[in-house]
Legacy VTK file of the C-alpha trace (Angstrom):
# vtk DataFile Version 3.0
C-alpha trace
ASCII
DATASET POLYDATA
POINTS 152 float
27.472 -9.863 13.887
26.466 -6.902 11.745
23.377 -5.042 12.979
20.666 -5.013 10.342
18.189 -2.145 10.786
15.555 -3.547 8.412
15.462 -6.940 10.102
15.475 -5.277 13.527
12.473 -3.181 12.446
10.617 -6.303 11.362
11.499 -7.922 14.702
10.108 -4.938 16.625
6.856 -5.037 14.609
6.431 -8.769 15.222
7.262 -8.406 18.918
4.762 -5.553 19.323
2.071 -7.585 17.542
2.706 -10.432 19.991
2.697 -8.160 23.047
-0.629 -6.520 22.160
-2.153 -9.960 21.669
-2.542 -9.895 17.883
-3.440 -13.371 16.632
-4.113 -14.114 12.985
-3.775 -17.450 11.232
-4.950 -18.838 7.935
-6.250 -22.135 6.674
-5.253 -22.593 3.043
-8.732 -23.154 1.590
-10.133 -19.991 3.155
-9.669 -16.782 1.233
-9.308 -13.684 3.288
-7.013 -11.029 4.586
-5.387 -13.425 7.070
-3.121 -14.718 4.279
-1.423 -11.314 4.276
-1.037 -10.890 8.050
-0.222 -14.383 9.380
3.584 -13.763 9.426
3.154 -11.165 12.174
1.314 -13.469 14.563
2.864 -16.206 16.726
1.362 -19.061 18.749
3.525 -18.678 21.872
6.712 -17.153 23.261
8.917 -20.046 22.076
7.564 -19.703 18.535
8.143 -15.943 18.636
11.698 -16.216 20.010
12.738 -18.932 17.538
11.610 -16.776 14.615
13.165 -13.577 15.990
16.539 -15.253 16.612
16.513 -16.622 13.064
15.474 -13.246 11.632
18.168 -11.309 13.475
20.846 -13.816 12.436
20.460 -12.978 8.731
23.121 -10.704 7.264
20.940 -9.554 4.378
17.633 -7.729 4.664
14.505 -9.821 4.563
12.778 -8.041 1.721
9.549 -7.827 -0.174
10.412 -10.855 -2.325
10.335 -13.083 0.762
7.037 -11.611 1.943
5.426 -12.027 -1.503
6.645 -15.627 -1.709
5.287 -16.441 1.773
1.896 -14.907 0.998
1.737 -16.727 -2.357
2.693 -19.983 -0.618
-0.243 -19.593 1.765
-2.661 -19.976 -1.163
-1.176 -23.298 -2.336
-2.833 -26.595 -1.318
-1.785 -27.912 2.088
-3.219 -29.521 5.178
-5.896 -27.672 7.142
-3.560 -26.680 9.971
-4.094 -23.123 11.160
-0.822 -21.424 10.235
0.906 -18.389 11.685
4.421 -17.071 12.167
7.348 -15.472 10.428
9.096 -18.723 9.493
7.514 -18.881 6.025
8.992 -15.458 5.254
12.342 -16.616 6.655
12.375 -19.735 4.473
11.387 -17.652 1.446
14.298 -15.331 2.263
16.658 -18.312 2.398
15.390 -19.487 -1.002
15.767 -15.985 -2.445
19.294 -15.676 -1.069
20.303 -19.008 -2.612
18.879 -17.990 -5.979
20.889 -14.789 -5.785
24.164 -16.438 -4.809
24.616 -20.198 -4.761
22.098 -21.999 -6.935
19.359 -24.593 -6.785
21.192 -27.855 -6.102
23.315 -26.545 -3.216
20.111 -25.169 -1.656
18.430 -28.560 -1.969
21.396 -30.353 -0.420
21.965 -27.943 2.461
18.666 -26.243 3.282
15.905 -28.621 2.181
16.710 -31.283 4.827
16.507 -28.587 7.519
13.162 -27.379 6.132
11.846 -30.953 6.178
12.952 -31.436 9.800
11.294 -28.176 10.868
8.138 -29.192 9.040
7.988 -32.518 10.859
7.770 -30.898 14.310
4.359 -31.321 15.963
1.939 -28.505 15.143
4.111 -27.144 12.330
2.727 -26.728 8.832
5.203 -28.720 6.719
3.974 -27.392 3.396
4.247 -23.659 4.080
7.982 -24.012 4.809
8.711 -26.030 1.670
6.491 -23.906 -0.577
8.013 -20.678 0.744
11.578 -21.942 0.280
10.956 -22.857 -3.369
8.801 -19.818 -4.196
11.448 -17.524 -2.719
13.996 -19.217 -4.944
11.791 -19.103 -8.062
10.777 -15.464 -7.633
14.329 -14.249 -6.956
15.767 -16.379 -9.754
13.205 -14.855 -12.122
13.910 -11.317 -10.962
17.693 -11.558 -10.706
18.674 -13.930 -13.504
15.895 -13.568 -16.037
14.969 -9.904 -15.660
18.486 -8.861 -14.595
17.207 -6.709 -11.715
19.575 -6.534 -8.739
18.219 -6.154 -5.260
17.984 -8.149 -2.014
LINES 1 153
152 0 1 2 3 4 5 6 7 8 9 10 11 12 13 14 15 16 17 18 19 20 21 22 23 24 25 26 27 28 29 30 31 32 33 34 35 36 37 38 39 40 41 42 43 44 45 46 47 48 49 50 51 52 53 54 55 56 57 58 59 60 61 62 63 64 65 66 67 68 69 70 71 72 73 74 75 76 77 78 79 80 81 82 83 84 85 86 87 88 89 90 91 92 93 94 95 96 97 98 99 100 101 102 103 104 105 106 107 108 109 110 111 112 113 114 115 116 117 118 119 120 121 122 123 124 125 126 127 128 129 130 131 132 133 134 135 136 137 138 139 140 141 142 143 144 145 146 147 148 149 150 151
């Protein structure tokens, strides 16, 4: 596996936030700064490790497009579950990567069922995963295909 310095840096920041006891979650109908910081907070060690393993398995950098999509997704209507964790950014990154390389229908066939299964786990906010996946795709498609800017 190729070592990715950017993703490793994100992992260190998230791990440090967990170790110092940083906890920040959002509820969709509340407007505040928590919408911008929830990806850095995790409910427990299992939640943290699952997200870090997924993050470090990506070959491409998780970039600003994924973060913007995850923050935007947090403002969309959803259930009133307190939400935290990096998984929304990870799903947005997956959507962005598919927009950059493979296309919409392959993403729906291969990734959407996985996103639905993750969202059905107890205590998991179903909507943030689905919204982030599609917003990551839409934002990257707009940037890459419509504006012809190349980055990721």
